[in-house]
N, C-alpha and C positions, 0 to 999 in steps of 0.2 A: 784385368780381373780384379784383382785389389783398387776396393772405392775405400779404404782403410785411410779414414782421416786426411785425406790430401787439400791441404789448405788450394782457397781460390785469387785468384794477383784478381781487383779489381782495378781498373783503368779509372781513374777521372774524369769526368764526363764536362768540359766546360762550356755553360751556354754559350751558342751566338750574336757575335757583334762586341765580347772583349776586348781586342784589341783591335777595332776601329780609330781614330785617333781624330777627336776633338774640336773644331777649328770657335777661336772666339767664343770659349765658354765657356761659363766656371767651373774650377776645378774642381769644388767643390759638392756642385748642383751634378757633376756627371757621374763623382765616385758615387754622389748615394744613392744612380736612378740601378748604374750596376748593381752594388750591393742588392739593390729590389729585387735586380734581374735575378741574380742569380742566388739570393734566398730560395725567389717564386722557382724558379727552373727546380732543385731539388726540391726543394716542397714536392712538387710536384710528379719528378721521375720515384720519388721514393715511393707517396702514394701508389703509385700504376703500380712498381715495381709489390709493392704486399701484397693488393686486391689479385695478378699472376699468381703469384707466393700459392699463396690461401684460397685461392683458386682450384693449379691445379692436385695441390698435396689432400681437396674434399673430396677432390677425380680419381685420386689415389697415386695419380703418375708422378711425388716422390714426398720424400720427407723429408722437412720444414727442416728439424733439430738436426740434421745431414749435411747441411749450409752451414752452420757455422762449427767445427768437428773445434775439437779438443785439445787448442797448441802443444800441451804435455807427455803425447796418445806420443809412444813411442816403434813408429813400428817396426823396424829392425830384432826388435829385444821382443817383439808381441810375435814374431813370426820367428826368431831364434827360440823361441817359450813352448809353441805350436813344430817347431819340427823336433826338435828333444819329444815330445810325447807323441806323434807317430813315428817319429825312428828312419825315415829317412830326408831325402832331402825333396823330398812335392807337399808339395801345402794343398791339395788341390780333393776338394770333396767328393770320394770317390764309398763302396761300398770298402774295400782294403782300407784307409787309413777311418775309417768313419767303424768298425768292427776296431782298430786301433783303438780312437777314441774311447769306446763303449768301453773298454778293461781298461783304460785306464782313469777313466769313471766310479767305475764300481769299485775299485780299489782310495778312492781318496775319499768321497766322498762321504757327510756321519751323516749318520743318522742318528735326534730326526729332522730331514730335510724340508724344511716345506715353504709350499710356489707358487709361486700368483702368473700371471696375466700380462708375458712382456711392453704386449699393448692390445686393444683391443680383438677381442674376433673374427673371424671370416664372416660367420656370421650376424656379428650387435653393427658391422657397417652399414648395413639397409637402415634400423635403429637408431644408431648416433650419426650418422652425413648424408643421410635420405631419407626417405621420405615413411618407412614404418611406426605403428604406429605402436608412441608407449608403455601403452595397455599391451599391446598383445608380446614387446620386449619385455615385461619383467613375468609375464608367467613363461615366457619360453627358455628363459634363466634358471626355470626349476628345477628343467632338464639340460640340461646345453650348460658348459665351462661358461663362465663370463671373466674376462677378464681384470673385473673389480674381488672375485673369489680369493679365498684360499687354498693351497692343494697339502696332503699331506704323502709325501714321496711313497711313494707300498714298495718298488722293485721296475725295474730296467726291461725293460724285456728286451730277448733273446735273440730279435733279431731286426737289423737297420731295412732303413727303403732309401734310394740316394737321393729319394723328394727330401721328405718329412726329415732324411736322419734318425738317426737315434728317438725310437720311441718311449717311451718312459708308462707305464702305470699311476694314476696319480686316485684320492679319493680327497674329497672335497667337507672343505672342519661340521660348515653350519646343517649338512644333513646327511658326511657320511657316504654320497654318490658315488661311484666311481668311475673313472673316464679314463681312455688311451688318450696322450695328446702328444706330439712332436717336441719335442726338449728343446728346441731353436725357439715354441713360442712362447718359454714360461723362463723368469727369473727368479730367483733366492726374495723371498721375499722382506728377509734376516737382513740391512746390508752393511753388516758389521759381523754377518756367520762369513765363517771359513768359506764355508760351497755357495760364497756368492761369485767370487770368479774363478773361482773350477764352472759358473754356468754359464757365467760372464765373460767369458774369456772363447770357450766350442759356442756357443754365440753367436761371437764377432764372427768365430774360426769360417762356420758355415755358414751363415751369410757370406760374407766378402769370397768364400774359394770353391761356392759350390759350382 
């Protein structure tokens, strides 16, 4: 269930023919040919893998950043921290655990708290990665929240949603337009703020244990 920062074990692929023993051929020439063959094979393999990852990411099938996880992230420590917040042994995202996390954040978040999009919002994907018209995108950004916006946290909504999690009321700084957004789609804009880790931990828990 948990997808937290698991490193992938990768086996080194060997190009075909490296075990063949040449007969009566200059060893220097053979070594040079094998090195060129090996280098060419690696370059071709890496190029193919890069293209595949880019295509899958553009289709929303993977997040390329998740393929290269932070080796310093300690899953056990993180899970122990969340268990203390939730007050029980289960880490699953449920209405009960969401309400406990909501209570915790209400007590810990310090105001003012400024937020931005953790990544592009769903409505923006057509314009950022698809065939959406850039002019239409700029027009729609005036009435819709964008991942590049800065929002001030106004309040936490009372209820929770098992699909969207904790919902917050925010106000866009540049025009005071108000939105109700899932907290799991946001992050604190100032990484030096004490609120940053609070929201980041919630997002990590919600995404991985939903």
